C-alpha positions as CSV (number, residue, x, y, z in Angstrom):
1,P,43.1,118.3,128.8
2,C,44.0,121.9,129.5
3,V,42.4,125.3,129.9
4,V,44.6,128.4,129.4
5,K,43.3,131.8,130.6
6,F,45.0,134.8,129.0
7,Y,44.6,137.8,131.2
8,A,46.1,141.2,132.1
9,D,46.6,142.7,135.6
10,W,44.9,145.9,134.5
11,C,41.8,144.2,133.2
12,P,38.8,144.4,135.6
13,P,36.9,141.5,134.1
14,C,40.1,139.4,134.4
15,R,40.4,140.2,138.0
16,A,36.7,139.5,138.6
17,I,36.8,136.1,137.0
18,S,40.1,134.9,138.6
19,P,38.5,133.4,141.8
20,E,36.0,131.4,139.7
21,F,38.8,130.1,137.4
22,S,40.6,128.9,140.6
23,R,37.4,127.3,141.8
24,L,37.0,125.4,138.5
25,S,40.6,124.1,138.8
26,Q,39.6,122.5,142.2
27,E,36.3,121.2,140.7
28,Y,38.0,119.5,137.7
29,P,41.3,118.1,139.0
30,E,41.7,116.0,135.8
31,V,42.0,119.2,133.7
32,E,45.2,121.3,133.8
33,F,44.5,125.1,134.4
34,L,47.1,127.6,133.3
35,A,47.2,131.4,133.3
36,V,49.2,133.6,130.9
37,N,49.7,137.2,131.6
38,V,49.6,138.9,128.2
39,D,51.8,141.7,129.2
40,R,54.6,139.4,130.4
41,M,54.2,136.8,127.7
42,G,53.3,138.8,124.7
43,S,54.9,136.3,122.3
44,V,52.7,133.5,123.6
45,S,49.6,135.7,123.3
46,R,50.4,136.7,119.7
47,R,51.2,133.1,118.7
48,N,47.7,132.1,119.9
49,Y,46.0,135.1,118.3
50,V,44.8,136.5,121.6
51,N,43.5,140.1,121.1
52,A,41.0,140.5,124.0
53,M,41.1,139.7,127.7
54,P,40.2,137.4,129.2
55,T,40.4,134.7,126.5
56,F,40.2,131.0,127.4
57,L,41.7,128.4,125.1
58,F,40.9,124.7,125.5
59,Y,43.4,122.1,124.5
60,N,43.2,118.3,124.2
61,D,46.1,116.2,123.0
62,G,48.0,119.4,122.3
63,K,45.4,120.8,119.9
64,E,43.1,123.7,120.4
65,V,39.6,122.4,120.6
66,G,37.8,125.5,121.9
67,R,38.0,129.3,122.6
68,I,35.9,131.7,124.7
69,I,36.5,135.4,124.6
70,G,35.2,137.3,127.6
71,A,34.6,136.8,131.3
72,D,31.7,134.3,130.9
73,I,32.6,131.7,133.5
74,R,29.4,129.7,132.9
75,S,30.5,129.2,129.3
76,V,33.9,128.2,130.4
77,Q,32.5,125.6,132.7
78,N,30.1,124.3,130.0
79,H,33.0,124.0,127.6
80,I,34.9,122.0,130.2
81,R,32.0,119.6,130.7
82,E,31.4,119.2,126.9
83,L,35.0,118.7,125.9
84,F,36.5,116.8,128.8
85,A,33.7,115.0,130.6
């Protein structure tokens, strides 16, 4: 299982949620947490249809199984529990 956060350095909500995303990676060591900077990795963002930041994509067995748009860490945590627990 994997959670990918798409973010931009200039995005205030992205900066605000970053510590909480790091905390979740400690709380759920069985889940891989990745971060993609949309300005540096535009092709990856476009390939995944990311148009707003932050966007969180959830993968299991290489397939997207969920998506959250916006800095709602509670929803991200709930998705992790529902999908990977």
